[in-house]
C-alpha positions in Angstrom: -0.1 0.1 0.0 2.9 2.5 0.6 4.1 1.8 -3.0 0.6 2.4 -4.3 -0.2 5.6 -2.4 3.3 6.6 -3.2 3.0 6.1 -7.0 -0.3 8.1 -7.0 1.4 11.1 -5.1 -0.9 10.7 -2.1 1.7 11.5 0.7 -0.9 11.9 3.5 -1.9 8.3 2.9 1.8 7.0 2.6 2.3 8.4 6.1 -1.1 6.8 7.3 0.0 3.3 6.0 3.2 3.7 7.9 1.6 4.6 11.0 -0.7 1.7 10.8 2.2 -0.6 10.1 4.1 0.7 13.0 1.0 0.3 15.4 0.1 -3.1 14.1 3.7 -4.3 15.0 3.2 -2.5 18.4 0.0 -4.4 19.2 1.9 -7.7 18.7 5.0 -6.3 20.6 3.2 -5.1 23.6 1.4 -8.4 23.8 4.6 -10.2 23.8 6.5 -8.0 26.2 3.5 -8.0 28.7 3.2 -11.8 28.6 6.7 -11.8 29.6 5.9 -10.0 32.7 2.3 -11.0 33.7 1.6 -14.2 31.8 -1.4 -13.2 29.8 -2.4 -10.1 28.0 -5.3 -10.6 25.8 -6.9 -7.1 26.2 -7.6 -4.5 23.4 -9.9 -4.8 20.4 -7.5 -4.8 17.4 -5.8 -8.2 17.7 -4.3 -9.9 14.3 -7.6 -11.3 13.1 -9.4 -8.3 13.3 -6.8 -6.3 11.4 -6.6 -8.8 8.6 -10.3 -8.8 8.3 -10.4 -4.9 8.0 -7.6 -5.0 5.5 -9.5 -7.5 3.4 -12.7 -5.6 3.7 -10.8 -2.5 2.4 -9.1 -4.2 -0.5 -12.3 -6.0 -1.6 -14.2 -2.7 -1.5 -11.5 -0.1 -2.8 -13.3 0.4 -5.8 -15.7 2.6 -3.9 -13.0 4.2 -1.8 -13.2 1.8 1.3 -9.4 1.6 2.0 -9.1 5.0 3.2 -11.6 4.7 6.0 -10.3 1.4 7.0 -6.6 2.7 7.3 -7.9 5.5 9.7 -10.2 2.9 11.7 -7.0 0.6 12.0 -4.8 3.6 12.9 -7.1 4.8 15.7 -8.2 1.5 17.2 -4.6 -0.1 17.0 -3.3 3.0 18.9 -6.0 2.5 21.5 -5.1 -1.1 21.8 -1.6 -0.4 22.2 -2.4 2.1 25.1 -4.8 -0.2 26.8 -2.1 -2.8 26.8 0.4 -0.9 28.3 -1.9 0.3 30.9 -3.1 -3.0 31.6 0.2 -4.5 32.0 1.2 -1.5 34.3 -1.8 -2.0 36.6 -1.1 -5.6 36.9 2.8 -5.3 37.6 1.8 -3.0 40.3 -0.2 -5.6 41.9 2.7 -8.2 41.6 5.2 -6.0 43.1 5.9 -6.7 46.7 5.2 -3.6 49.2 8.4 -1.9 50.1 
């Protein structure tokens, strides 16, 4: 998608796709790091299956311009998921820490 939007000179969407790529990686990364600390971290809405389904929907209906709204939804919800996982992990590690 980066190449597609780059070739048609849509710089704003190139940045948006790059942001979605970073937040998608961060969703998986925050889960992996959290599970190293607290055992299980399956919180948040935008896990891998949901992201894949949204990308497929955007690709199937791109003729009607569906990819741009899908990218915005992915950007917002993935960012919220990353923040939710960080907060969830922080709260659970505070409970695990012995009182000093």
